[in-house]
Structures are given as C-alpha cells and as structure tokens.
C-alpha positions as CSV (number, residue, x, y, z in Angstrom):
1,X,-7.7,-20.0,-1.2
2,X,-7.8,-17.4,-4.0
3,X,-9.6,-14.2,-3.6
4,X,-12.6,-13.7,-5.8
5,X,-12.8,-10.8,-8.2
6,X,-15.9,-9.5,-6.4
7,X,-13.9,-9.4,-3.1
8,X,-11.1,-7.4,-4.7
9,X,-13.6,-5.1,-6.4
10,X,-15.4,-4.6,-3.1
11,X,-12.2,-3.7,-1.2
12,X,-11.0,-1.3,-4.0
13,X,-14.4,0.4,-4.0
14,X,-14.4,0.8,-0.3
15,X,-10.9,2.3,-0.3
16,X,-12.1,4.8,-2.9
17,X,-15.3,5.9,-1.0
18,X,-14.1,5.7,2.6
19,X,-11.0,7.7,3.5
20,X,-11.1,6.3,7.1
21,X,-11.0,2.7,5.7
22,X,-8.1,3.6,3.4
23,X,-6.1,5.1,6.3
24,X,-6.8,2.0,8.4
25,X,-5.7,-0.3,5.6
26,X,-2.5,1.8,5.2
27,X,-1.8,1.4,9.0
28,X,-2.5,-2.4,8.7
29,X,-0.2,-2.7,5.8
30,X,2.7,-1.1,7.7
31,X,1.9,-3.3,10.7
32,X,2.0,-6.4,8.5
33,X,5.4,-5.3,7.1
34,X,6.8,-4.7,10.5
35,X,5.6,-8.1,11.7
36,X,7.3,-9.8,8.8
37,X,4.1,-10.5,6.9
38,X,5.6,-9.0,3.7
39,X,3.3,-10.5,1.1
40,X,0.2,-9.3,3.0
41,X,1.6,-5.8,3.6
42,X,2.6,-5.5,-0.1
43,X,-0.8,-6.7,-1.2
44,X,-2.5,-4.0,0.9
45,X,-0.2,-1.3,-0.4
46,X,-0.9,-2.5,-4.0
47,X,-4.7,-2.2,-3.3
48,X,-4.2,1.3,-2.0
49,X,-2.2,2.3,-5.0
50,X,-4.8,0.8,-7.4
51,X,-7.7,2.5,-5.6
52,X,-6.3,5.9,-4.7
53,X,-3.6,7.0,-7.0
54,X,-2.6,4.6,-9.8
55,X,0.8,3.2,-10.5
56,X,1.5,5.9,-13.1
57,X,0.9,8.6,-10.5
58,X,3.0,6.8,-8.0
59,X,5.8,6.5,-10.5
60,X,5.7,10.3,-11.1
61,X,5.7,11.0,-7.4
62,X,8.5,8.6,-6.5
63,X,10.7,8.8,-9.5
64,X,10.6,5.0,-10.0
65,X,9.7,3.2,-13.2
66,X,6.1,2.1,-13.3
67,X,7.0,-1.5,-14.1
68,X,9.5,-1.5,-11.3
69,X,6.8,-0.4,-8.9
70,X,4.6,-3.2,-10.1
71,X,7.4,-5.7,-9.4
72,X,8.2,-4.2,-6.0
73,X,4.5,-4.5,-4.8
74,X,3.9,-7.9,-6.4
75,X,3.2,-11.1,-4.4
76,X,6.9,-12.0,-4.7
77,X,8.1,-8.4,-4.4
78,X,11.2,-7.6,-2.5
79,X,11.7,-3.9,-2.5
80,X,14.7,-2.4,-0.8
81,X,13.8,-0.6,2.4
82,X,14.6,2.8,0.9
83,X,12.3,2.2,-2.0
84,X,9.5,0.9,0.3
85,X,9.8,4.0,2.5
86,X,9.6,6.2,-0.6
87,X,6.4,4.3,-1.7
88,X,4.8,4.5,1.8
89,X,5.6,8.2,2.1
90,X,3.8,8.9,-1.2
91,X,0.8,6.9,-0.1
92,X,0.9,8.6,3.3
93,X,0.7,12.0,1.7
94,X,-2.1,10.9,-0.7
95,X,-4.1,9.6,2.3
96,X,-3.3,12.6,4.5
97,X,-1.9,10.3,7.3
98,X,0.3,11.7,10.0
99,X,2.7,9.2,11.4
100,X,2.3,8.3,15.1
101,X,4.2,5.5,16.8
102,X,2.8,3.9,20.0
103,X,4.9,1.4,22.0
104,X,3.1,-1.3,23.9
105,X,5.1,-3.1,26.5
C-alpha cells in the first residue's frame, strides 16, 4: 500500500518539531539496516535528511554528489557500507546522537 502524502507530511513535520522523535527514528533506521530491512532503513534515513538537513547540506558535509546521495537513499538504493557510514555519521552529528550499543542475549 502506498503512503499518502499527508502521512509523509505528518512524519516530516514531526521530525522537524520533535528532536526526541527524530533521534528515535534514526535509531530505528539503523536497527532496520542491521536486521536486513534495507529499503525501510534507507526510507527512514531519507526522511531524516529531508526534514533535518536537506540533501544539499548532506552533500556538503559528506563530500558526495547530491544526486548520488539521492540514489543511495532511494527505494532501490544500494550504498557501499563506507558511504552509508559517512551518511549516518553526518545525521548522527546533526541530531546530537551519541552511539551506544547494547547486546541482548
């Protein structure tokens, strides 16, 4: 089922106004990527970029071409791990997130 424009608009607005929600979405995006749900993880990262920093700013901060970033974070995106880590680091810094890993047995 396709997402409605109002849903996307609501999510982007909430990311902009609620830093705690943005940080939780960032964590969820990373968890999705780790679990192999690549399309979902990239979609969440793309929403964070749109709402928090723009692709132009991300291009400046990462040194990647803006169009390449759009391709990497698209539905069929397949960024190299090094590029993905560069993107997630820039978002982490924008959101003020400090990495913390917890292992559950």
